[in-house]
C-alpha positions in Angstrom: 14.1 5.9 -30.6 10.2 6.4 -31.4 8.2 8.8 -29.2 6.4 5.8 -28.3 9.3 3.7 -27.1 10.3 6.9 -25.1 6.8 7.3 -23.5 6.5 3.5 -22.7 10.0 3.5 -21.3 9.2 6.6 -19.1 5.8 5.4 -18.3 7.4 2.0 -16.9 10.2 3.5 -14.8 7.6 6.0 -13.4 5.3 2.8 -12.2 8.4 1.1 -10.8 9.3 4.1 -8.7 5.6 4.8 -7.8 5.4 1.2 -6.5 8.6 1.6 -4.4 7.9 4.9 -3.0 4.2 3.8 -2.1 5.2 0.8 -0.3 8.4 2.2 1.1 7.9 5.6 2.3 4.7 7.4 1.1 1.9 5.1 2.3 3.1 1.8 3.3 1.0 -0.7 4.8 3.1 -1.3 7.7 5.3 1.7 9.2 8.7 1.5 7.7 7.8 -0.4 4.6 7.1 -3.9 3.9 7.9 -6.9 1.6 4.9 -5.5 -0.6 7.3 -3.3 -2.4 8.7 -6.2 -4.0 5.4 -5.8 -6.4 7.8 -3.5 -8.4 10.4 -5.8 -9.1 8.4 -8.2 -11.9 8.1 -4.4 -13.7 11.9 -4.2 -14.0 12.0 -7.6 -15.9 10.6 -6.1 -19.2 12.5 -2.6 -18.9 15.4 -4.0 -21.1 13.1 -5.2 -23.8 11.0 -1.9 -23.7 14.0 0.1 -24.1 15.3 -2.0 -26.9 11.8 -1.9 -28.7 11.6 -5.8 -28.5 7.8 -5.9 -30.3 7.4 -9.6 -28.4 8.1 -7.6 -24.7 5.5 -4.8 -25.6 2.9 -7.4 -26.6 3.3 -9.5 -23.2 3.7 -6.4 -21.2 0.5 -5.1 -22.4 -1.4 -7.9 -20.6 1.2 -8.0 -17.7 0.4 -4.2 -16.7 -3.3 -5.0 -16.1 -2.6 -6.7 -12.9 -1.3 -3.3 -11.7 -4.2 -1.5 -12.9 -6.3 -4.0 -11.2 -4.2 -3.5 -7.9 -4.9 0.2 -8.3 -8.7 -0.2 -8.7 -9.2 -2.3 -5.6 -7.0 -0.1 -3.5 -8.7 3.1 -4.9 -12.1 1.3 -3.7 -10.7 0.1 -0.3 -8.6 2.7 1.0 -8.6 6.1 2.1 -6.2 9.0 2.1 -2.7 9.0 0.6 -3.2 5.1 -0.5 -6.4 6.3 -2.4 -4.5 8.9 -4.3 -1.5 6.7 -4.9 -3.8 4.3 -6.3 -5.3 6.3 -8.6 -1.9 7.5 -9.8 -1.3 3.9 -10.4 -4.3 3.2 -12.3 -3.5 6.4 -14.5 0.3 5.2 -15.2 -0.7 1.3 -16.0 -3.6 2.7 -18.4 -1.2 5.0 -20.4 1.5 2.3 -20.3 -1.2 0.3 -21.8 -1.9 2.4 -24.4 1.5 3.2 -25.4 2.6 -0.5 -25.4 -0.5 -1.5 -27.7 0.1 1.5 -30.1 3.7 0.7 -30.4 2.6 -3.2 -31.1 0.3 -2.1 -33.7 2.8 0.4 -35.4 5.3 -2.2 -35.4 2.8 -5.0 -36.9 3.8 -4.2 -40.7 7.4 -4.6 -39.9 7.7 -7.8 -38.3 
């Protein structure tokens, strides 16, 4: 498995875990967690394709992850405390994941 595939897989798993931990334990909108933790579910959909190195999955996921970047920016701007810190982490993870999947897509362009 190439370094970019390992990196993309790790970043995607980290983003899923962050979304779950954020909304269930670390700084949920409501005490005890909320249904907004389900925002992690769409991130699980491309996981198999990312692990397998399917170029098409990398391509559409590069656009898909921008929604999580946007959420991070909005929440970093509008919230304080732990949620603001977690939003910053979400921004960083989503940007790194975006860079990894775009780089992998470009790297595999000639082979496609």
